[in-house]
C-alpha positions as CSV (number, residue, x, y, z in Angstrom):
1,M,6.8,5.0,30.2
2,P,8.0,3.8,33.7
3,S,10.4,5.8,35.6
4,V,14.3,4.6,35.5
5,P,16.1,4.3,38.7
6,A,18.9,6.9,39.1
7,E,21.4,3.8,39.5
8,A,20.5,2.4,36.3
9,A,20.7,5.7,34.5
10,D,24.0,6.3,35.9
11,T,25.6,2.9,34.9
12,Q,24.0,2.3,31.5
13,P,26.6,3.5,28.8
14,P,25.0,5.5,25.9
15,A,26.6,2.7,23.5
16,V,24.3,0.1,24.8
17,L,21.2,2.3,24.7
18,P,18.6,0.0,23.2
19,A,16.8,1.1,19.9
20,V,13.4,2.1,20.3
21,A,11.2,0.0,18.3
22,P,7.5,0.7,17.2
23,K,4.9,-1.3,19.1
24,A,3.6,-3.6,16.5
25,L,0.2,-4.1,18.1
26,D,-0.5,-0.4,18.5
27,V,0.6,0.3,14.7
28,S,-1.6,-2.6,13.7
29,V,-4.6,-1.0,15.7
30,D,-3.9,2.4,14.3
31,S,-4.0,0.8,10.9
32,I,-7.3,-1.0,11.7
33,R,-9.0,2.4,12.7
34,A,-7.7,4.0,9.7
35,L,-9.3,1.3,7.5
36,Y,-12.8,1.8,9.2
37,V,-12.4,5.8,9.0
38,Q,-11.9,5.3,5.0
39,T,-14.8,2.8,4.8
40,P,-17.5,5.5,3.8
41,A,-15.4,6.5,0.8
42,S,-14.9,2.8,-0.3
43,L,-18.7,2.0,0.3
44,S,-19.5,5.1,-2.1
45,G,-17.3,3.9,-4.7
46,N,-18.6,0.4,-4.6
47,F,-22.3,1.6,-4.7
48,I,-21.7,4.0,-7.5
49,G,-19.8,1.2,-9.5
50,M,-22.7,-1.2,-9.2
51,V,-25.1,1.7,-10.2
52,L,-23.2,2.2,-13.5
53,M,-22.7,-1.5,-14.1
54,A,-26.5,-1.9,-14.0
55,S,-27.3,1.1,-16.0
56,I,-24.9,0.0,-18.8
57,F,-25.7,-3.7,-19.0
58,W,-29.5,-3.4,-18.1
59,Q,-30.6,-4.4,-21.4
60,L,-27.8,-6.3,-22.5
61,A,-26.9,-8.9,-19.8
62,P,-29.2,-12.0,-19.0
63,P,-31.4,-11.2,-16.1
64,P,-30.4,-14.1,-13.9
65,A,-26.6,-13.0,-14.4
66,L,-27.2,-9.3,-13.9
67,F,-29.7,-9.8,-10.8
68,G,-27.4,-12.3,-9.4
69,W,-24.4,-10.3,-9.6
70,L,-26.1,-7.2,-8.2
71,G,-27.7,-9.4,-5.3
72,V,-24.2,-10.6,-4.2
73,G,-22.9,-7.1,-4.4
74,V,-25.7,-5.6,-2.4
75,V,-25.3,-8.2,0.3
76,L,-21.6,-7.7,0.3
77,W,-22.2,-4.0,0.6
78,L,-24.6,-4.1,3.6
79,L,-22.5,-6.4,5.4
80,R,-19.6,-4.0,5.1
81,L,-21.9,-1.1,6.2
82,A,-23.0,-3.2,9.2
83,H,-19.2,-3.6,10.2
84,Y,-18.7,0.1,9.9
85,L,-21.8,0.9,12.0
86,R,-20.6,-1.6,14.6
87,F,-17.4,0.4,14.7
88,L,-19.1,3.6,15.0
89,R,-21.1,2.3,18.0
90,Q,-17.9,1.1,19.7
91,P,-15.0,3.5,18.3
92,D,-13.1,2.7,21.7
93,A,-13.3,-1.2,21.4
94,P,-10.5,-3.1,23.1
95,D,-7.4,-3.9,20.7
96,A,-8.2,-7.6,20.8
97,T,-11.7,-6.9,19.5
98,L,-10.4,-4.8,16.8
99,Q,-8.1,-7.5,15.7
100,A,-11.0,-9.9,15.4
101,W,-13.0,-7.4,13.5
102,R,-10.3,-7.0,11.0
103,Q,-10.5,-10.7,9.9
104,G,-14.2,-10.2,9.0
105,W,-13.3,-6.9,7.3
106,R,-10.6,-8.5,5.0
107,A,-12.9,-11.3,4.0
108,L,-15.7,-8.9,2.9
109,V,-13.1,-6.8,1.0
110,L,-11.7,-9.9,-0.8
111,A,-15.2,-11.0,-1.5
112,Q,-16.0,-7.8,-3.2
113,G,-12.7,-8.0,-5.1
114,A,-13.8,-11.3,-6.4
115,M,-17.1,-9.9,-7.3
116,W,-15.8,-7.4,-9.6
117,G,-13.2,-9.9,-11.1
118,V,-16.4,-12.2,-11.9
119,A,-18.3,-9.2,-13.3
120,V,-15.8,-9.2,-16.3
121,W,-16.6,-12.9,-17.1
122,L,-20.2,-12.2,-17.0
123,F,-20.5,-9.1,-19.0
124,W,-17.5,-9.0,-21.4
125,G,-18.7,-9.4,-25.0
126,L,-22.0,-7.8,-24.4
127,G,-22.8,-4.8,-26.4
128,T,-20.5,-2.6,-28.4
129,P,-16.9,-1.7,-28.0
130,Y,-17.9,1.3,-26.0
131,H,-19.6,-1.0,-23.4
132,L,-16.4,-3.1,-23.2
133,V,-14.0,-0.2,-22.8
134,V,-16.4,1.4,-20.0
135,L,-16.4,-2.1,-18.2
136,V,-12.7,-2.0,-18.3
137,L,-12.4,1.6,-17.0
138,I,-14.8,0.7,-14.2
139,V,-12.8,-2.2,-13.0
140,V,-9.4,-0.5,-13.2
141,S,-10.7,2.9,-11.5
142,Y,-12.0,0.7,-8.7
143,C,-8.4,-0.9,-8.2
144,L,-6.8,2.4,-8.4
145,G,-9.2,3.8,-5.8
146,S,-8.2,1.0,-3.3
147,V,-4.6,1.8,-3.2
148,Q,-5.0,4.3,-0.6
149,L,-7.3,2.1,1.5
150,L,-5.3,-1.1,1.2
151,A,-1.7,0.0,0.9
152,T,-0.9,-0.6,4.3
153,Q,-2.3,-4.2,4.1
154,S,0.2,-5.4,1.4
155,K,-0.9,-9.2,1.4
156,V,-4.5,-8.2,1.4
157,F,-3.8,-5.7,-1.4
158,L,-2.0,-8.3,-3.5
159,V,-4.8,-10.8,-3.2
160,F,-7.6,-8.2,-3.8
161,V,-6.0,-6.7,-6.9
162,S,-5.4,-10.2,-8.3
163,L,-9.0,-11.2,-7.7
164,V,-10.0,-8.1,-9.7
165,L,-7.6,-7.9,-12.5
166,L,-6.2,-11.3,-13.3
167,P,-9.7,-12.7,-14.2
168,T,-10.1,-9.5,-16.3
169,I,-6.8,-9.9,-18.1
170,A,-7.5,-13.5,-18.6
171,R,-11.0,-13.0,-20.0
172,I,-9.9,-10.2,-22.5
173,A,-6.7,-12.2,-23.7
174,T,-8.9,-15.2,-24.6
175,D,-11.5,-13.3,-26.4
176,T,-10.5,-13.8,-30.0
177,S,-13.7,-12.0,-31.4
178,Q,-11.8,-8.6,-30.8
179,P,-9.0,-8.0,-33.0
180,W,-7.3,-5.9,-30.2
181,H,-7.7,-8.1,-27.4
182,L,-4.1,-9.0,-26.9
183,Q,-3.1,-5.3,-27.1
184,L,-5.6,-4.4,-24.3
185,A,-4.5,-7.4,-22.2
186,V,-1.1,-6.2,-22.4
187,I,-1.9,-2.5,-21.3
188,L,-4.0,-4.1,-18.3
189,T,-1.1,-6.3,-17.4
190,I,1.3,-3.1,-17.3
191,L,-1.2,-1.2,-15.2
192,F,-1.3,-4.3,-12.9
193,G,2.3,-4.1,-12.3
194,L,2.3,-0.3,-11.8
195,T,-0.7,-0.6,-9.3
196,L,1.4,-2.9,-7.2
197,L,4.3,-0.8,-7.5
198,M,2.5,2.3,-6.6
199,A,0.9,0.6,-3.5
200,R,4.0,-1.0,-2.4
201,T,5.9,2.4,-2.5
202,Y,2.9,4.3,-0.8
203,G,2.4,1.7,2.1
204,S,6.0,1.5,2.6
205,A,6.5,5.3,2.9
206,L,3.3,5.4,5.3
207,G,4.5,2.5,7.4
208,Q,7.9,3.7,7.9
209,A,6.8,7.4,8.5
210,I,4.5,6.1,11.3
211,A,7.6,3.9,12.8
212,L,9.9,6.9,12.6
213,K,7.6,9.3,14.2
214,R,6.9,6.6,17.2
215,R,10.7,6.3,17.3
216,T,11.1,10.3,17.7
217,D,8.4,10.4,20.2
218,E,9.6,7.8,22.3
219,L,13.2,9.1,22.2
220,A,11.9,12.6,23.4
221,A,10.2,10.8,26.5
222,Q,13.5,9.1,27.2
223,L,15.4,12.4,27.0
224,R,13.2,13.6,30.0
225,V,14.0,10.6,32.4
226,E,17.5,9.7,31.3
227,A,19.3,12.9,32.1
228,G,22.9,11.0,32.0
229,I,22.3,10.2,28.2
230,A,20.6,13.3,27.1
231,E,23.2,14.5,24.6
232,E,23.3,11.0,23.0
233,A,19.5,10.9,22.8
234,R,19.4,14.3,21.3
235,R,21.8,13.2,18.5
236,A,19.9,10.2,17.8
237,A,16.7,12.1,17.6
238,E,18.2,14.5,15.1
239,A,19.7,11.7,13.1
240,A,16.1,10.0,12.9
241,S,14.5,13.3,11.9
242,R,17.1,13.8,9.0
243,A,16.5,10.2,8.0
244,K,12.7,10.9,7.9
245,T,13.2,14.0,5.7
246,Q,15.6,12.1,3.5
247,F,13.3,9.2,3.3
248,F,10.3,11.2,2.2
249,A,12.1,12.9,-0.4
250,A,13.6,9.7,-2.0
251,A,10.0,8.1,-1.6
252,S,8.5,11.3,-3.2
253,H,10.8,10.8,-6.2
254,D,10.2,7.0,-6.5
255,L,6.4,7.5,-6.2
256,R,6.3,9.9,-8.9
257,Q,7.9,7.5,-11.5
258,P,5.0,5.0,-11.5
259,L,2.4,7.8,-11.1
260,H,3.9,9.6,-14.3
261,A,4.0,6.4,-16.2
262,M,0.3,5.4,-15.1
263,G,-1.0,8.9,-16.3
264,L,0.7,8.4,-19.6
265,F,-0.6,4.6,-20.0
266,A,-4.0,5.8,-19.2
267,E,-4.1,8.3,-21.9
268,A,-2.8,5.6,-24.3
269,L,-5.9,3.5,-23.4
270,R,-8.0,6.6,-24.2
271,Q,-6.7,6.5,-27.8
272,K,-8.4,3.1,-28.4
273,S,-11.8,4.9,-28.3
274,R,-12.9,8.6,-29.4
275,D,-16.1,8.5,-27.2
276,P,-16.4,11.5,-25.0
277,E,-17.8,9.4,-22.1
278,V,-14.8,7.1,-22.3
279,A,-12.4,10.3,-22.3
280,A,-14.2,11.6,-19.2
281,L,-13.6,8.4,-17.4
282,V,-9.9,8.3,-18.4
283,N,-9.8,12.0,-17.2
284,S,-11.2,11.0,-13.9
285,I,-8.0,8.5,-13.5
286,N,-5.6,11.3,-14.5
287,E,-7.2,13.7,-11.8
288,S,-6.9,10.9,-9.3
289,V,-3.3,10.4,-10.1
290,D,-2.7,14.2,-10.0
291,A,-4.6,14.4,-6.7
292,L,-2.5,11.7,-5.0
293,E,0.7,13.5,-6.0
294,G,-0.7,16.6,-4.7
295,L,-1.4,14.9,-1.2
296,F,2.0,13.4,-1.1
297,G,3.6,16.8,-1.7
298,E,1.6,18.5,0.9
299,L,2.4,15.7,3.7
300,L,6.0,16.1,2.7
301,D,6.0,19.8,3.3
302,I,4.1,19.7,6.6
303,T,6.3,16.9,7.8
304,R,9.6,18.7,7.1
305,I,8.1,21.7,9.2
306,D,6.9,19.7,12.0
307,T,10.0,17.7,12.3
308,G,12.2,20.9,12.5
309,G,13.8,20.1,9.1
310,V,13.3,23.8,7.9
311,D,16.3,26.2,8.6
312,V,15.7,30.0,8.3
313,N,18.7,31.8,6.7
314,P,17.6,35.3,5.7
315,A,19.6,37.1,3.0
316,P,19.0,39.7,0.3
317,V,16.3,38.5,-2.2
318,R,15.9,40.3,-5.3
319,M,12.3,40.3,-6.5
320,R,13.3,40.3,-10.2
321,D,15.0,36.9,-9.8
322,L,12.2,35.5,-7.6
323,F,9.5,36.5,-9.8
324,G,11.4,35.1,-12.9
325,R,11.4,31.7,-11.1
326,L,7.6,31.9,-10.3
327,R,7.1,33.0,-13.9
328,L,9.1,30.0,-15.2
329,H,6.9,27.6,-13.0
330,F,3.4,29.1,-13.5
331,E,3.4,30.6,-16.9
332,P,2.4,27.2,-18.8
333,I,-0.4,26.6,-16.0
334,A,-1.7,30.0,-16.5
335,F,-1.4,29.8,-20.3
336,E,-3.3,26.5,-20.2
337,K,-6.5,28.1,-18.2
338,G,-6.3,31.5,-20.6
339,L,-5.3,33.6,-17.5
340,M,-3.3,36.8,-17.2
341,L,0.0,36.3,-14.7
342,S,1.4,39.6,-14.0
343,F,4.3,40.7,-11.7
344,H,4.8,44.4,-10.5
345,G,7.6,45.8,-8.2
346,E,10.4,43.6,-9.5
347,Q,13.0,46.3,-8.8
348,H,12.8,45.8,-5.1
349,V,15.0,43.8,-2.9
350,A,13.8,42.0,0.3
351,H,15.5,40.6,3.3
352,A,14.2,37.1,4.0
353,D,15.0,33.4,3.6
354,P,14.8,33.0,-0.2
355,V,13.6,29.3,-0.2
356,L,10.8,30.1,2.3
357,L,9.6,33.3,0.6
358,E,9.4,31.5,-2.7
359,R,7.6,28.7,-1.2
360,V,5.1,30.9,0.4
361,L,4.5,32.7,-2.9
362,R,4.3,29.6,-4.7
363,N,1.6,28.2,-2.7
364,L,-0.5,31.7,-3.0
365,V,-0.1,31.8,-6.7
366,S,-0.9,28.3,-7.1
367,N,-4.2,28.7,-5.2
368,G,-5.0,31.9,-7.1
369,I,-4.6,30.1,-10.5
370,R,-6.5,27.0,-9.4
371,Y,-9.7,29.1,-8.1
372,S,-9.6,31.5,-11.0
373,D,-11.4,30.7,-14.2
374,D,-11.3,34.1,-15.7
375,G,-9.1,37.3,-15.4
376,G,-5.9,36.3,-13.9
377,V,-3.4,36.6,-11.0
378,L,-1.2,39.5,-10.0
379,V,2.0,39.4,-7.7
380,S,3.0,42.9,-6.6
381,C,5.7,44.3,-4.4
382,R,5.5,47.9,-2.9
383,P,7.3,49.9,-0.2
384,R,5.5,50.6,3.0
385,S,6.4,52.7,6.1
386,T,5.5,50.9,9.5
387,A,6.4,51.4,13.2
388,A,8.9,48.7,13.0
389,G,10.6,50.5,9.9
390,P,10.5,50.3,6.1
391,R,9.0,47.1,4.8
392,L,8.0,45.6,1.5
393,L,4.3,44.8,1.1
394,L,4.0,41.5,-0.9
395,Q,0.6,40.8,-2.3
396,V,-1.0,38.0,-4.4
397,W,-4.1,39.1,-6.1
398,D,-6.6,36.9,-8.0
399,T,-10.0,37.2,-9.7
400,G,-11.2,33.7,-8.4
401,I,-14.4,32.4,-6.6
402,G,-13.5,34.2,-3.3
403,I,-13.8,33.1,0.1
404,S,-16.9,33.6,2.4
405,A,-16.8,35.6,5.5
406,A,-17.5,32.5,7.6
407,S,-14.7,30.7,6.2
408,L,-12.0,33.3,6.5
409,P,-11.1,32.8,10.1
410,R,-10.3,29.2,9.5
411,I,-8.5,29.1,6.1
412,F,-5.3,28.8,7.8
413,D,-6.2,25.7,9.8
414,E,-4.9,22.3,8.8
415,F,-7.2,20.0,6.8
416,F,-9.8,22.9,6.2
417,Q,-11.1,23.8,2.9
418,A,-13.4,26.7,2.6
419,Q,-16.9,26.4,1.2
420,S,-17.9,28.7,-1.7
421,N,-21.3,30.2,-2.4
422,R,-21.3,28.1,-5.6
423,P,-20.5,24.6,-6.2
424,L,-16.8,23.8,-6.5
425,E,-15.3,22.1,-9.7
426,A,-13.1,18.9,-9.2
427,H,-10.0,21.0,-9.7
428,H,-11.2,23.2,-6.9
429,R,-11.3,20.6,-4.5
430,K,-7.9,19.0,-4.7
431,G,-5.5,18.6,-1.9
432,L,-5.9,17.9,1.9
433,G,-6.3,21.5,2.9
434,L,-2.8,21.9,3.9
435,G,-1.5,24.5,1.4
436,L,-2.5,27.6,3.5
437,A,-1.5,26.0,6.7
438,I,2.0,25.4,5.2
439,V,2.0,29.2,4.3
440,K,1.1,30.1,7.9
441,R,3.9,28.1,9.4
442,L,6.5,29.2,6.9
443,S,5.5,32.9,7.4
444,A,5.7,32.4,11.1
445,L,9.4,30.9,10.7
446,M,10.2,34.3,8.9
447,A,8.7,36.3,11.7
448,T,6.0,37.7,9.6
449,E,2.1,37.2,9.2
450,V,-0.1,36.5,6.0
451,E,-3.2,38.5,5.8
452,V,-6.2,37.9,3.6
453,R,-9.1,39.9,2.2
454,S,-11.7,38.4,0.0
455,R,-15.0,39.2,-1.9
456,P,-17.0,36.1,-3.0
457,G,-17.5,36.1,-6.7
458,H,-14.7,38.9,-7.1
459,G,-11.4,37.4,-5.8
460,T,-9.0,37.4,-3.0
461,V,-5.8,39.2,-2.0
462,F,-3.1,37.7,0.4
463,S,-0.6,40.3,1.8
464,M,2.6,40.0,4.1
465,L,5.4,42.4,5.1
466,V,9.0,41.7,4.9
467,P,12.1,43.7,5.8
468,V,13.8,45.8,2.9
469,G,17.2,44.3,1.9
470,K,20.1,45.7,-0.1
471,A,21.0,44.2,-3.4
472,P,24.6,42.6,-3.6
473,R,26.8,44.7,-6.0
474,S,27.6,41.6,-8.0
475,A,24.0,41.0,-8.7
476,I,23.0,41.0,-12.3
477,D,19.6,42.0,-13.6
478,G,17.3,39.3,-15.0
479,A,15.0,39.5,-17.6
480,V,12.1,41.7,-17.9
481,A,8.8,40.6,-16.6
482,T,6.0,39.7,-19.0
483,G,2.4,38.6,-18.4
484,V,0.8,35.5,-20.0
485,G,-2.2,36.4,-22.2
486,K,-5.0,34.4,-23.1
487,A,-4.1,32.0,-26.0
488,P,-5.7,29.2,-27.5
489,L,-4.2,25.5,-27.3
490,G,-5.0,24.6,-30.9
491,L,-1.4,24.4,-32.1
492,T,-1.1,21.1,-34.0
493,L,1.9,18.6,-33.6
494,Q,1.4,17.2,-37.1
495,G,4.8,17.0,-38.7
496,R,6.7,18.2,-35.6
497,L,9.9,16.3,-34.7
498,I,10.3,15.8,-30.9
499,A,13.5,14.4,-29.3
500,V,12.9,12.3,-26.1
501,V,15.5,11.5,-23.7
502,E,14.1,9.2,-20.8
503,D,15.8,6.2,-19.2
504,E,12.7,4.7,-17.7
505,A,11.3,2.4,-20.4
506,A,7.7,2.4,-19.4
507,V,7.7,6.3,-19.1
508,R,9.7,6.6,-22.5
509,E,7.3,4.3,-24.2
510,G,4.2,6.1,-22.9
511,L,5.7,9.5,-24.1
512,V,6.3,8.0,-27.5
513,V,2.8,6.6,-27.9
514,L,1.0,9.9,-26.8
515,L,3.4,12.2,-28.9
516,Q,2.7,10.0,-31.9
517,A,-1.0,10.1,-31.2
518,W,-1.0,13.8,-31.2
519,G,0.5,13.8,-34.7
520,A,4.4,14.2,-33.9
521,R,7.3,12.5,-35.3
522,V,9.4,11.2,-32.4
523,V,13.1,10.1,-31.8
524,S,13.6,8.7,-28.4
525,F,16.8,7.8,-26.4
526,D,17.5,6.4,-22.9
527,T,21.1,7.8,-22.4
528,V,23.3,10.7,-23.5
529,E,25.5,8.3,-25.4
530,G,22.5,7.3,-27.5
531,V,21.9,11.0,-28.2
532,Q,25.4,11.5,-29.4
533,G,25.3,8.5,-31.6
534,W,22.3,9.9,-33.1
535,L,24.0,13.4,-33.6
536,A,27.0,11.7,-35.1
537,G,24.8,10.4,-38.1
538,S,24.6,12.7,-41.2
539,A,20.7,12.1,-41.5
540,A,20.1,13.7,-38.1
541,E,17.4,16.3,-38.3
542,A,17.1,19.4,-36.2
543,P,14.0,18.6,-33.8
544,D,11.4,21.2,-33.1
545,L,11.3,20.5,-29.4
546,L,13.5,18.7,-26.8
547,L,11.5,16.6,-24.0
548,V,14.1,15.2,-21.6
549,D,14.3,13.8,-18.1
550,Y,16.6,15.3,-15.5
551,R,18.2,12.3,-14.0
552,L,19.9,10.0,-16.6
553,P,22.1,6.9,-16.1
554,Q,26.0,6.9,-15.6
555,G,25.9,10.1,-13.4
556,T,24.5,12.3,-16.5
557,T,21.5,14.8,-16.6
558,G,19.2,16.0,-19.2
559,I,21.3,19.0,-19.3
560,D,24.1,17.2,-20.9
561,A,21.7,16.1,-23.4
562,L,20.4,19.6,-24.1
563,V,24.0,20.8,-24.5
564,A,24.9,18.2,-26.9
565,I,21.8,18.6,-29.3
566,R,21.9,22.4,-29.2
567,A,25.7,22.2,-30.0
568,R,24.7,20.4,-33.3
569,W,22.5,23.3,-34.2
570,P,24.1,26.4,-32.6
571,K,22.1,28.9,-34.8
572,Q,18.8,27.4,-33.6
573,R,17.7,28.1,-30.2
574,L,15.7,24.7,-29.8
575,P,12.9,25.0,-27.1
576,A,13.3,22.3,-24.3
577,I,11.3,20.9,-21.6
578,V,13.0,19.2,-18.6
579,I,10.9,16.6,-16.4
580,T,12.2,15.7,-13.0
581,G,10.8,13.7,-10.1
582,S,12.6,15.6,-7.5
583,T,10.7,18.2,-5.3
584,L,13.9,19.4,-3.4
585,G,14.2,22.3,-5.9
586,G,17.3,23.8,-7.1
587,H,16.6,23.4,-10.8
588,E,15.2,26.9,-11.4
589,D,18.5,28.7,-11.8
590,E,19.6,26.0,-14.3
591,A,16.2,26.5,-16.1
592,V,17.1,30.1,-16.7
593,T,20.7,29.5,-17.6
594,H,19.9,26.8,-20.0
595,D,16.7,28.1,-21.3
596,Y,14.1,25.4,-20.6
597,H,10.9,25.0,-18.6
598,L,10.6,22.5,-15.7
599,L,7.9,20.0,-15.1
600,I,7.6,17.9,-11.9
601,K,6.4,14.3,-12.2
602,P,3.7,13.0,-12.5
603,V,3.0,15.2,-15.5
604,L,-0.7,14.4,-16.6
605,P,-1.1,14.3,-20.5
606,N,-3.3,17.5,-20.6
607,K,-0.6,19.6,-18.7
608,L,2.1,18.1,-21.0
609,R,0.2,19.1,-24.1
610,A,-0.4,22.6,-22.7
611,M,3.4,23.1,-21.9
612,I,4.3,21.9,-25.5
613,A,1.7,24.2,-27.2
614,F,3.2,26.9,-25.0
615,K,6.9,26.1,-26.1
616,L,6.0,25.7,-29.7
617,G,3.8,28.8,-29.6
618,V,6.5,31.1,-28.0
619,R,8.9,29.7,-30.7
620,G,6.8,30.3,-33.8
């Protein structure tokens, strides 16, 4: 930035300080470079898709149609590869050159989209219903995979998805030979809308984050050269930082709604076929949705820390209460994997920031459960004497795959994911590699350090020391900790009555379809008033489980619905699950008070089924 003359700095009042706008060309160039960086993943997905199409329709499709389609696909694939190699040879190409290259890149991407739209017209109707469902799943997966690549190119993405899905929907809707063609066309139309909504939300969040970051950086530079308006600039930067945190929190909630609905509709699509291979493809869609939610959550956490949006407020922390909240969150996850989840030392009291300490332990417990396939996870708290005085040693033990000695020094680095001596499963590779980086930064804010020891094939233990605290006299002991044993998920929902309260029509419809497919009877409502009207009827039957959304219309919450339903049958402690899209926390105390388990959107169907089985199993 050029220097500002002293006279100008003295005479320019803070009220007329110009807003710092992002440089459109730079942002565009950054977006172009990001597109090329993601090209290898896109090319790999296209290649795998073409191989799958060739293997499935090799003996079904007419050779001219199949080889013609594959020929066009190979030519487009090679042209995109050449574009990428040209970028690798000139990574520092001038901005004007990158702008020119983007035109060719867009044309090739849209041509590939049209190629996949044509594939449905060429191959639909060939083979059995299995082949038709697999064809649809490949095309839908291709569109979902393009969200991250094209979300910042809104117009290109709209044209791309239209070229792929609109011909697909039209072809299926006009195929009267299949009795379910209209239902499938409706489902694909809904997925088309949800894909556009997800891309819009993701692209808006990413674009505004880049703009806000650039605004913060330029304001910081302005502070160094404009001493006369330093205080005003500081306040503007703080306001921008708060706006950024609030925006990410709101975007996180809004993004989770379509992700949640998408997972439910993908599961509904699976109900059309019981073929294991079709189920595996739908599972891949669900895993992609789960991974996208995890990536967004990690980015939200690291952004809050980097922008100074995390305050440290040490206070007495009762381990009994903290362990209770951890148990409330992770019991169903451990239950689903058949792992033991144990807590020792709950009688102790630490002196630390309760929110940061809980976040550190959440990340460590989550890692322990993710990388353990047998055994369990233990969270312990023990007193220790150190040169600085008495401390509490907090440890998280797991019996997972362990970390190699070569990877140990780097596991707290950003975007680093440790390599194991054995191949990692898909659920082991989720995330950006930010979880332990977040742990390191939060522990540094609390003036402590996290240490790690590990034996590959045997497990890992993370340790940290925190000061000893004094329990407030008014504190009330919580419930006694209990572990989670191995238990089967074979509980049936046949004949069970489940009450669903959800104001989002798409999500409510997806929940009803799933629960009915699992054998349950369902009564659903979109408001607390609807629940009260049902309860007023004499024919109301006590439900076996309550499944409610936290945020409901007219300023009401899912807690209001729980209280109303439980008041009708006061002698039956009806089990309840509350689903929320908010990641800001604060629901744990309510969960203990009102006796429910909490799920964060998006909730994949297998996790929802595990939680339902857990709640009904506890009850019966």
